[in-house]
Every structure is written in C-alpha cells, then in structure tokens.
Backbone as CSV, one residue per row, in Angstrom:
resi,resn,N_x,N_y,N_z,CA_x,CA_y,CA_z,C_x,C_y,C_z
1,ARG,22.082,20.874,-4.832,21.809,20.203,-3.567,22.797,19.057,-3.304
2,ARG,23.315,18.439,-4.388,24.239,17.334,-4.186,25.519,17.802,-3.506
3,ALA,25.980,19.004,-3.841,27.198,19.529,-3.223,27.014,19.674,-1.717
4,GLU,25.828,20.148,-1.312,25.560,20.288,0.118,25.541,18.921,0.798
5,TYR,24.931,17.957,0.118,24.860,16.607,0.682,26.254,16.003,0.830
6,LEU,27.094,16.193,-0.179,28.453,15.652,-0.116,29.254,16.298,1.004
7,GLU,29.015,17.571,1.270,29.680,18.232,2.390,29.270,17.596,3.713
8,LEU,28.005,17.250,3.810,27.517,16.635,5.046,28.113,15.246,5.264
9,ILE,28.092,14.415,4.222,28.580,13.054,4.433,30.093,13.018,4.565
10,ALA,30.773,14.088,4.100,32.222,14.144,4.276,32.602,14.236,5.755
11,GLU,31.649,14.688,6.575,31.894,14.810,8.005,31.692,13.494,8.747
12,VAL,31.143,12.482,8.040,30.914,11.184,8.671,32.244,10.440,8.745
13,PRO,32.712,10.068,9.945,34.059,9.503,10.070,34.251,8.165,9.374
14,THR,33.177,7.402,9.193,33.308,6.077,8.578,33.304,6.136,7.056
15,GLY,33.122,7.335,6.489,33.139,7.464,5.041,31.791,7.136,4.416
16,VAL,31.795,6.955,3.117,30.549,6.763,2.369,30.084,5.315,2.496
17,SER,28.917,5.141,3.051,28.364,3.803,3.194,27.631,3.413,1.915
18,PHE,27.159,2.200,1.903,26.426,1.685,0.753,25.213,2.561,0.450
19,TYR,24.426,2.876,1.470,23.195,3.631,1.238,23.450,5.108,1.001
20,THR,24.467,5.692,1.624,24.765,7.084,1.288,25.244,7.178,-0.160
21,GLY,25.945,6.153,-0.629,26.342,6.114,-2.035,25.138,6.036,-2.952
22,LEU,24.161,5.227,-2.587,22.942,5.130,-3.384,22.207,6.467,-3.422
23,ILE,22.135,7.129,-2.266,21.430,8.405,-2.209,22.153,9.455,-3.058
24,THR,23.476,9.487,-2.971,24.244,10.443,-3.762,24.015,10.220,-5.258
25,ALA,24.025,8.971,-5.686,23.777,8.661,-7.097,22.344,9.025,-7.483
26,SER,21.408,8.797,-6.582,20.010,9.127,-6.845,19.823,10.631,-7.001
27,VAL,20.520,11.414,-6.171,20.441,12.870,-6.274,21.025,13.329,-7.613
28,ALA,22.147,12.744,-8.012,22.750,13.099,-9.298,21.786,12.819,-10.443
29,LEU,21.073,11.713,-10.374,20.097,11.383,-11.412,19.004,12.440,-11.458
30,ALA,18.461,12.812,-10.293,17.408,13.823,-10.243,17.899,15.162,-10.775
31,GLU,19.185,15.443,-10.620,19.762,16.678,-11.132,19.966,16.643,-12.647
32,GLY,19.633,15.515,-13.261,19.763,15.416,-14.709,21.142,15.036,-15.175
33,ALA,21.895,14.328,-14.316,23.253,13.902,-14.661,23.355,12.383,-14.560
34,PRO,22.705,11.645,-15.470,22.706,10.185,-15.358,24.085,9.556,-15.482
35,ALA,24.957,10.122,-16.314,26.307,9.564,-16.432,27.057,9.688,-15.109
36,GLU,26.908,10.820,-14.450,27.528,11.003,-13.139,26.896,10.068,-12.113
37,ALA,25.577,9.882,-12.192,24.901,8.966,-11.275,25.436,7.549,-11.429
38,LEU,25.676,7.148,-12.683,26.202,5.805,-12.928,27.598,5.657,-12.335
39,ARG,28.396,6.723,-12.416,29.750,6.697,-11.843,29.699,6.601,-10.324
40,LEU,28.720,7.265,-9.706,28.612,7.300,-8.254,27.924,6.053,-7.676
41,LEU,27.265,5.288,-8.536,26.522,4.116,-8.074,27.466,3.127,-7.397
42,PRO,27.164,2.690,-6.163,28.039,1.713,-5.507,28.161,0.433,-6.327
43,GLY,29.328,-0.160,-6.312,29.547,-1.403,-7.033,28.950,-2.593,-6.298
44,VAL,28.754,-3.666,-7.032,28.183,-4.865,-6.418,29.144,-5.482,-5.405
45,ASP,30.412,-5.045,-5.438,31.392,-5.568,-4.494,31.583,-4.658,-3.289
46,HIS,30.718,-3.650,-3.142,30.832,-2.759,-1.982,30.717,-3.586,-0.700
47,PRO,31.604,-3.366,0.290,31.597,-4.207,1.501,30.294,-4.151,2.278
48,ASP,29.558,-3.033,2.178,28.303,-2.927,2.917,27.122,-3.551,2.183
49,ALA,27.338,-3.982,0.940,26.224,-4.556,0.180,25.784,-5.881,0.779
50,ARG,26.734,-6.645,1.269,26.440,-7.939,1.920,25.540,-8.811,1.041
51,GLY,25.797,-8.806,-0.240,25.028,-9.656,-1.135,23.679,-9.102,-1.527
52,ASP,23.289,-7.951,-0.957,21.987,-7.364,-1.284,22.150,-6.447,-2.490
53,LEU,22.044,-7.022,-3.665,22.321,-6.277,-4.885,21.074,-5.658,-5.499
54,ALA,19.895,-5.961,-4.951,18.661,-5.437,-5.530,18.655,-3.912,-5.608
55,PRO,19.105,-3.170,-4.563,19.102,-1.704,-4.689,20.012,-1.200,-5.796
56,VAL,21.157,-1.843,-5.993,22.078,-1.421,-7.049,21.431,-1.617,-8.420
57,HIS,20.862,-2.792,-8.642,20.189,-3.054,-9.921,19.002,-2.099,-10.114
58,ALA,18.292,-1.795,-9.009,17.119,-0.927,-9.102,17.500,0.463,-9.577
59,LEU,18.492,1.063,-8.921,18.889,2.409,-9.317,19.535,2.406,-10.705
60,ARG,20.282,1.360,-11.019,20.863,1.276,-12.359,19.751,1.265,-13.417
61,SER,18.650,0.603,-13.128,17.556,0.559,-14.107,17.006,1.957,-14.372
62,SER,16.877,2.766,-13.322,16.362,4.124,-13.502,17.367,5.005,-14.235
63,ILE,18.644,4.818,-13.938,19.683,5.596,-14.624,19.713,5.262,-16.114
64,LEU,19.715,3.969,-16.422,19.749,3.547,-17.823,18.487,4.000,-18.562
65,CYS,17.368,3.996,-17.866,16.124,4.475,-18.463,16.268,5.950,-18.840
66,ALA,16.852,6.742,-17.944,17.048,8.170,-18.217,18.000,8.392,-19.387
67,GLN,18.906,7.458,-19.604,19.856,7.561,-20.718,19.275,7.021,-22.024
68,GLY,18.056,6.512,-21.976,17.424,5.988,-23.175,17.844,4.580,-23.535
69,GLU,18.543,3.893,-22.639,19.001,2.529,-22.900,17.945,1.544,-22.387
70,ARG,16.859,1.444,-23.118,15.675,0.731,-22.648,15.938,-0.753,-22.396
71,THR,16.615,-1.421,-23.324,16.841,-2.856,-23.169,17.669,-3.153,-21.929
72,SER,18.745,-2.403,-21.730,19.580,-2.602,-20.553,18.830,-2.236,-19.280
73,ALA,17.996,-1.197,-19.358,17.224,-0.786,-18.188,16.230,-1.868,-17.779
74,ILE,15.589,-2.478,-18.759,14.643,-3.559,-18.451,15.383,-4.740,-17.822
75,GLY,16.570,-5.048,-18.330,17.352,-6.132,-17.741,17.706,-5.852,-16.292
76,ALA,18.122,-4.616,-15.997,18.455,-4.251,-14.617,17.208,-4.269,-13.737
77,LEU,16.082,-3.837,-14.284,14.825,-3.861,-13.532,14.435,-5.289,-13.183
78,ASP,14.568,-6.188,-14.139,14.272,-7.600,-13.868,15.178,-8.143,-12.767
79,GLN,16.462,-7.791,-12.816,17.392,-8.255,-11.784,16.992,-7.733,-10.414
80,ALA,16.551,-6.477,-10.353,16.158,-5.886,-9.073,14.925,-6.577,-8.504
81,LEU,13.911,-6.773,-9.344,12.645,-7.315,-8.861,12.693,-8.820,-8.651
82,ASP,13.659,-9.484,-9.268,13.775,-10.927,-9.103,14.807,-11.319,-8.050
83,ALA,15.334,-10.311,-7.330,16.353,-10.602,-6.319,15.835,-11.630,-5.325
84,GLY,16.647,-12.595,-5.025,16.243,-13.708,-4.181,15.701,-13.282,-2.835
85,GLY,14.488,-13.676,-2.546,13.913,-13.456,-1.230,13.317,-12.089,-0.996
86,MET,13.452,-11.165,-1.958,12.975,-9.816,-1.683,11.478,-9.777,-1.408
87,TRP,10.730,-10.617,-2.119,9.277,-10.603,-1.953,8.800,-11.644,-0.946
88,ASP,9.726,-12.364,-0.335,9.347,-13.385,0.632,9.111,-12.710,1.982
89,LEU,7.923,-12.128,2.126,7.657,-11.289,3.289,7.717,-12.066,4.596
90,GLY,7.454,-13.337,4.547,7.477,-14.136,5.771,8.866,-14.294,6.353
91,ASN,9.897,-14.089,5.532,11.269,-14.246,6.005,11.951,-12.914,6.311
92,SER,11.161,-11.846,6.411,11.741,-10.536,6.685,11.194,-9.992,7.993
93,ASP,12.083,-9.433,8.801,11.639,-8.815,10.047,10.873,-7.527,9.779
94,ASN,11.153,-6.881,8.676,10.500,-5.626,8.331,10.255,-5.603,6.825
95,PRO,9.199,-6.291,6.376,9.018,-6.480,4.938,8.867,-5.185,4.163
96,VAL,8.245,-4.158,4.764,8.062,-2.899,4.057,9.410,-2.260,3.783
97,ASN,10.252,-2.176,4.798,11.564,-1.566,4.614,12.468,-2.391,3.724
98,ALA,12.210,-3.680,3.616,13.041,-4.527,2.767,12.757,-4.286,1.294
99,VAL,11.518,-4.013,0.948,11.120,-3.915,-0.450,11.023,-2.470,-0.924
100,LEU,10.526,-1.581,-0.075,10.220,-0.233,-0.513,11.417,0.530,-1.073
101,PRO,12.608,0.484,-0.460,13.735,1.207,-1.065,14.050,0.735,-2.484
102,VAL,13.899,-0.560,-2.739,14.154,-1.087,-4.079,13.138,-0.522,-5.068
103,LEU,11.871,-0.493,-4.666,10.845,0.059,-5.549,11.066,1.546,-5.783
104,ALA,11.522,2.254,-4.752,11.776,3.687,-4.898,12.910,3.934,-5.880
105,LEU,13.982,3.182,-5.756,15.131,3.367,-6.634,14.812,2.990,-8.076
106,ALA,13.942,2.012,-8.253,13.580,1.556,-9.602,12.364,2.282,-10.151
107,ALA,11.823,3.236,-9.396,10.516,3.808,-9.720,10.443,4.371,-11.129
108,ASN,11.440,5.145,-11.557,11.374,5.755,-12.885,11.327,4.703,-13.984
109,ALA,12.110,3.647,-13.825,12.089,2.567,-14.807,10.786,1.774,-14.719
110,LEU,10.301,1.555,-13.517,9.034,0.838,-13.339,7.907,1.533,-14.090
111,VAL,7.814,2.840,-13.895,6.713,3.594,-14.484,6.783,3.568,-16.005
112,GLU,7.972,3.657,-16.550,8.116,3.769,-18.004,8.221,2.424,-18.707
113,LEU,8.809,1.422,-18.045,9.211,0.215,-18.767,8.565,-1.084,-18.293
114,ALA,7.984,-1.106,-17.107,7.454,-2.374,-16.591,6.322,-2.885,-17.470
115,ASP,6.323,-4.183,-17.709,5.213,-4.757,-18.456,3.992,-4.858,-17.532
116,GLU,2.856,-5.259,-18.098,1.614,-5.262,-17.322,1.677,-6.173,-16.098
117,PRO,2.228,-7.404,-16.200,2.316,-8.236,-14.993,3.161,-7.594,-13.898
118,ARG,4.284,-6.967,-14.278,5.129,-6.293,-13.285,4.370,-5.129,-12.644
119,ALA,3.752,-4.312,-13.483,3.019,-3.156,-12.973,1.914,-3.598,-12.024
120,ASN,1.199,-4.655,-12.395,0.139,-5.178,-11.527,0.692,-5.669,-10.199
121,ALA,1.796,-6.420,-10.263,2.364,-7.004,-9.045,2.818,-5.921,-8.076
122,VAL,3.515,-4.907,-8.577,3.991,-3.831,-7.707,2.816,-3.023,-7.173
123,SER,1.837,-2.753,-8.031,0.662,-2.000,-7.595,-0.082,-2.738,-6.483
124,GLU,-0.269,-4.028,-6.655,-0.953,-4.817,-5.625,-0.168,-4.817,-4.325
125,TYR,1.154,-4.911,-4.417,1.978,-4.896,-3.212,1.829,-3.562,-2.475
126,LEU,1.958,-2.450,-3.202,1.865,-1.138,-2.561,0.487,-0.905,-1.946
127,ASN,-0.537,-1.412,-2.606,-1.888,-1.217,-2.090,-2.190,-2.083,-0.877
128,GLU,-1.327,-3.054,-0.588,-1.465,-3.804,0.662,-1.098,-2.950,1.866
129,PHE,-0.344,-1.868,1.627,0.121,-0.998,2.705,-0.315,0.439,2.397
130,PRO,-1.623,0.726,2.471,-2.121,2.033,2.018,-1.636,3.216,2.835
131,LYS,-1.180,2.980,4.056,-0.721,4.088,4.895,0.792,4.299,4.805
132,MET,1.436,3.489,3.998,2.881,3.612,3.847,3.185,4.828,2.985
133,ARG,3.989,5.757,3.510,4.235,6.998,2.798,5.691,7.219,2.451
134,SER,6.560,7.314,3.451,7.897,7.834,3.213,8.869,6.764,2.735
135,THR,9.939,7.218,2.050,11.088,6.370,1.762,12.336,7.169,2.098
136,VAL,13.484,6.506,2.159,14.728,7.230,2.411,15.160,8.009,1.180
137,PHE,14.494,7.786,0.055,14.817,8.495,-1.187,13.716,9.519,-1.417
138,GLY,13.994,10.780,-1.033,12.965,11.781,-0.833,12.170,12.206,-2.046
139,ASP,12.577,11.867,-3.262,11.781,12.278,-4.410,10.801,11.202,-4.850
140,VAL,10.770,10.082,-4.156,9.856,8.994,-4.523,9.020,8.620,-3.312
141,ASN,7.757,8.984,-3.357,6.809,8.605,-2.315,5.912,7.507,-2.861
142,PRO,5.535,6.542,-2.049,4.681,5.464,-2.563,3.389,5.943,-3.207
143,ASP,2.835,7.081,-2.741,1.597,7.560,-3.360,1.820,7.960,-4.817
144,TRP,2.958,8.612,-5.093,3.262,8.965,-6.482,3.408,7.706,-7.327
145,LEU,4.098,6.706,-6.803,4.283,5.469,-7.551,2.963,4.735,-7.715
146,ARG,2.135,4.719,-6.674,0.801,4.119,-6.794,0.014,4.803,-7.916
147,GLY,0.076,6.138,-7.922,-0.675,6.875,-8.926,-0.191,6.600,-10.337
148,CYS,1.119,6.578,-10.528,1.669,6.313,-11.858,1.305,4.920,-12.347
149,LEU,1.377,3.949,-11.456,1.025,2.591,-11.861,-0.464,2.480,-12.151
150,ALA,-1.286,3.223,-11.396,-2.724,3.230,-11.683,-2.984,3.790,-13.082
151,LEU,-2.240,4.817,-13.470,-2.386,5.347,-14.835,-1.986,4.305,-15.868
152,ARG,-0.906,3.565,-15.568,-0.488,2.504,-16.484,-1.600,1.482,-16.686
153,LEU,-2.410,1.309,-15.638,-3.472,0.307,-15.674,-4.833,0.919,-16.017
154,ASP,-4.812,2.171,-16.527,-6.030,2.888,-16.950,-7.020,3.099,-15.811
155,GLN,-6.508,3.273,-14.609,-7.348,3.538,-13.431,-7.205,5.022,-13.082
156,ILE,-7.890,5.872,-13.848,-7.666,7.313,-13.760,-8.168,7.879,-12.423
157,ASP,-9.338,7.467,-11.985,-9.862,7.985,-10.719,-8.954,7.594,-9.554
158,GLU,-8.515,6.334,-9.561,-7.628,5.874,-8.491,-6.304,6.641,-8.526
159,ALA,-5.799,6.889,-9.734,-4.548,7.638,-9.858,-4.691,9.029,-9.268
160,GLN,-5.789,9.708,-9.582,-5.998,11.057,-9.038,-6.039,11.031,-7.517
161,GLN,-6.691,10.029,-6.963,-6.761,9.918,-5.505,-5.375,9.732,-4.901
162,HIS,-4.559,8.875,-5.508,-3.215,8.643,-4.987,-2.366,9.917,-5.057
163,PHE,-2.433,10.619,-6.191,-1.629,11.835,-6.331,-2.083,12.904,-5.343
164,ASN,-3.393,13.033,-5.157,-3.895,14.015,-4.191,-3.465,13.672,-2.771
165,THR,-3.536,12.385,-2.434,-3.099,11.954,-1.107,-1.615,12.242,-0.916
166,GLY,-0.826,11.919,-1.934,0.608,12.158,-1.845,0.939,13.630,-1.732
167,LEU,0.245,14.467,-2.501,0.495,15.907,-2.464,0.128,16.487,-1.106
168,GLU,-1.014,16.061,-0.578,-1.426,16.547,0.741,-0.411,16.151,1.812
169,TRP,0.048,14.901,1.761,1.001,14.420,2.765,2.343,15.141,2.622
170,ALA,2.837,15.251,1.399,4.160,15.852,1.185,4.172,17.338,1.502
171,SER,2.987,17.974,1.534,2.902,19.405,1.811,2.717,19.712,3.293
172,ARG,2.544,18.693,4.109,2.338,18.936,5.541,3.550,19.641,6.141
173,PRO,3.338,20.559,7.092,4.467,21.278,7.700,5.493,20.378,8.359
174,ASP,5.052,19.209,8.850,5.982,18.304,9.518,6.637,17.326,8.550
175,VAL,6.349,17.455,7.255,6.934,16.556,6.247,7.765,17.351,5.252
176,ARG,7.113,18.192,4.459,7.771,19.080,3.501,8.705,18.330,2.544
177,PHE,8.188,17.307,1.870,8.929,16.635,0.811,8.656,17.403,-0.486
178,VAL,9.474,18.423,-0.742,9.168,19.378,-1.797,9.199,18.728,-3.178
179,ILE,10.217,17.916,-3.456,10.301,17.301,-4.775,9.129,16.349,-4.992
180,ASP,8.735,15.663,-3.940,7.582,14.771,-4.055,6.310,15.558,-4.342
181,GLN,6.199,16.754,-3.793,5.065,17.604,-4.138,5.036,17.849,-5.649
182,GLY,6.201,18.168,-6.198,6.274,18.425,-7.630,5.901,17.220,-8.459
183,ARG,6.333,16.053,-8.040,6.032,14.851,-8.816,4.541,14.515,-8.752
184,CYS,3.919,14.788,-7.618,2.470,14.567,-7.530,1.725,15.575,-8.403
185,HIS,2.223,16.818,-8.472,1.637,17.779,-9.412,1.791,17.272,-10.847
186,GLN,2.945,16.686,-11.166,3.122,16.092,-12.500,2.059,15.029,-12.764
187,GLY,1.837,14.174,-11.781,0.847,13.122,-11.938,-0.546,13.674,-12.140
188,LEU,-0.894,14.710,-11.383,-2.220,15.319,-11.523,-2.352,16.010,-12.882
189,ALA,-1.250,16.512,-13.414,-1.278,17.070,-14.765,-1.593,15.983,-15.786
190,ASP,-1.010,14.803,-15.611,-1.295,13.690,-16.522,-2.769,13.295,-16.445
191,VAL,-3.321,13.283,-15.210,-4.741,12.959,-15.043,-5.602,13.981,-15.782
192,ALA,-5.299,15.266,-15.579,-6.077,16.319,-16.223,-5.968,16.231,-17.747
193,GLU,-4.765,15.928,-18.241,-4.581,15.789,-19.692,-5.450,14.677,-20.250
194,LEU,-5.480,13.542,-19.550,-6.282,12.419,-20.022,-7.768,12.755,-20.038
195,ARG,-8.171,13.675,-19.198,-9.575,14.095,-19.157,-9.853,15.272,-20.084
196,GLY,-8.829,15.687,-20.825,-9.010,16.780,-21.769,-9.003,18.158,-21.151
197,ASP,-8.622,18.271,-19.893,-8.610,19.553,-19.183,-7.188,20.112,-19.206
198,HIS,-6.808,20.710,-20.322,-5.435,21.170,-20.484,-5.127,22.372,-19.606
199,ALA,-6.131,23.179,-19.276,-5.890,24.335,-18.413,-5.444,23.888,-17.022
200,THR,-6.133,22.898,-16.463,-5.749,22.377,-15.148,-4.409,21.673,-15.223
201,ALA,-4.171,20.952,-16.319,-2.882,20.285,-16.492,-1.750,21.310,-16.463
202,MET,-1.917,22.436,-17.143,-0.882,23.463,-17.174,-0.678,24.075,-15.791
203,GLN,-1.733,24.222,-15.019,-1.592,24.746,-13.660,-0.720,23.828,-12.805
204,HIS,-0.969,22.533,-12.917,-0.158,21.579,-12.156,1.284,21.562,-12.650
205,LEU,1.472,21.674,-13.954,2.826,21.698,-14.507,3.568,22.954,-14.069
206,ASP,2.871,24.079,-14.009,3.501,25.302,-13.521,3.959,25.142,-12.077
207,ALA,3.104,24.530,-11.262,3.455,24.317,-9.846,4.639,23.377,-9.724
208,ALA,4.633,22.297,-10.500,5.744,21.338,-10.461,7.030,21.995,-10.948
209,GLY,6.944,22.723,-12.054,8.126,23.351,-12.617,8.762,24.344,-11.663
210,ALA,7.953,25.091,-10.926,8.493,26.057,-9.963,9.276,25.346,-8.871
211,LEU,8.767,24.226,-8.397,9.459,23.466,-7.351,10.746,22.845,-7.882
212,PHE,10.674,22.234,-9.050,11.864,21.580,-9.616,12.954,22.601,-9.952
213,SER,12.539,23.762,-10.433,13.515,24.801,-10.753,14.206,25.304,-9.500
214,GLN,13.431,25.483,-8.441,13.985,25.986,-7.187,15.006,25.031,-6.599
215,TYR,14.770,23.732,-6.740,15.623,22.744,-6.083,16.583,22.035,-7.041
216,GLY,16.651,22.467,-8.275,17.679,21.976,-9.185,17.496,20.560,-9.678
217,THR,16.263,20.054,-9.668,16.024,18.694,-10.155,15.715,18.747,-11.656
218,LYS,16.777,18.864,-12.425,16.666,19.095,-13.864,15.976,17.949,-14.593
219,LEU,16.168,16.718,-14.121,15.535,15.575,-14.782,14.025,15.774,-14.854
220,TYR,13.428,16.175,-13.742,11.976,16.345,-13.683,11.540,17.665,-14.316
221,LEU,12.371,18.703,-14.175,12.043,19.983,-14.810,11.983,19.830,-16.325
222,ASP,12.918,19.090,-16.889,12.901,18.867,-18.335,11.634,18.129,-18.765
223,GLN,11.180,17.183,-17.928,9.935,16.473,-18.242,8.752,17.438,-18.267
224,VAL,8.721,18.346,-17.291,7.639,19.328,-17.210,7.651,20.240,-18.427
225,LEU,8.831,20.734,-18.787,8.929,21.640,-19.932,8.512,20.950,-21.224
226,ALA,8.911,19.701,-21.379,8.532,18.942,-22.574,7.014,18.749,-22.644
227,LYS,6.401,18.438,-21.492,4.951,18.223,-21.480,4.218,19.536,-21.774
228,LYS,4.711,20.651,-21.264,4.071,21.934,-21.540,4.127,22.272,-23.025
229,GLU,5.257,22.005,-23.648,5.372,22.250,-25.092,4.406,21.353,-25.862
230,PHE,4.258,20.110,-25.400,3.348,19.167,-26.058,1.911,19.671,-25.958
231,LEU,1.516,20.158,-24.783,0.140,20.610,-24.585,-0.158,21.901,-25.356
232,LYS,0.893,22.706,-25.586,0.701,23.934,-26.336,0.573,23.683,-27.839
233,ALA,1.069,22.541,-28.289,1.103,22.261,-29.736,-0.310,22.099,-30.311
C-alpha cells in the first residue's frame, strides 16, 4: 500500500509535506519496516514543522518501540507528551485536532510503555470526547486506543465496549477503516483471553489476521500470529 501512496503524493506539485511524510513513515511502520519508517520520518528541521515537534517525537516513540528499544522509546514518548502547550486546550482553536494526531502516532508506544499516570491522563482526555472517532492516521482510531488503555487499567468491561464501538464504526459503509477493524478485533481477542474464552479470542484473531494479511500490515499480522501460537500452547 505504501507504493500506491507514494505514487499519489508524487503527483502533488509542492512535494512531500510534513504530514505526508509522517503518514508515509507511519505506513512503513505498519508494514513491519521500522528501520525504513525511521528513515522516512521527517526531521525536526523540516520547514513545515514550524516548531511543532510533538508529532515527530510521537511517531519516533512507536518506531523505537517496534524495534525493541524501550528506553529510547520511552524518552521519545515523554518528549511527545510533554511538548509545550499541547495539553493547554484553552490556547488552541481546535484542541481535539491539536492533540489527537500526536496520540495516534504515539499509540503503539503508549499502549506498551506508558506508566500508570500517563495511561490515566491519556485515557481521561480521550473519554472527555466520547464521540471523537477518526484520525488522519487510518490504523489508529480513538476507540481502539481507549480500549487498550482501559485494559492497561484493568477495566475489562469498558475495554470491550470501546472495541465494539470502534469495530462497529470502522465497519460502516461510509467509513470502512479496514485496518482499524482488525485492531479492534485484536482488542476483543485480548478481552476474550482475559476472560478465559480462548475460542472467541481465536475467532477475533482469525478476523484480524485476514484483514492484516489482505492489506499488508505485517507489524499487526505478526502480533496476531504470535498471539495465536501463545493461545495454542
């Protein structure tokens, strides 16, 4: 899918902007190529960054997390979430759009590495906007992130509700966020596993794996395959 995306942005006369660069790197990460994603990540000196470095640090945290560099990933995550003014909602014309892309880009690192205060803070923020669904980064929907953070906080019923809401929304004919559907199936598999229902967990993993395989998102497909092997053991 990244090749198709690069063909499209090659037609843009102004070239690769800051956010198209972020999206390209994000797609590379989802394809299971973190080293390539790191190479494609816009630099902090990109002319379109205009001092807004939180998205760069956010995506770097997820890339480093995928590479197993936990300490560096946590450092990048801290830089993203501590970016000056990002949480100062009173000084933003559009506070949701100001914060949500950063959370989406950092989502993988947030879910795996955030400490309890961080997880609580992000969860509380997202729950202030319960109807907020989409992001410009199509594999991360706020419902999936809400659900994952709820699991981190041992809120299993709430997590199931978030994943179901996200799956229903992403499956709508006017939305069709296919990768997000798969990630919500992953989340529902985790819920089922925690409840000891391995048969239902495998059903959700099968559904997620079929979607990830079809769309070439190797990072998530590998997670599904690993979890299936774990449940079979």
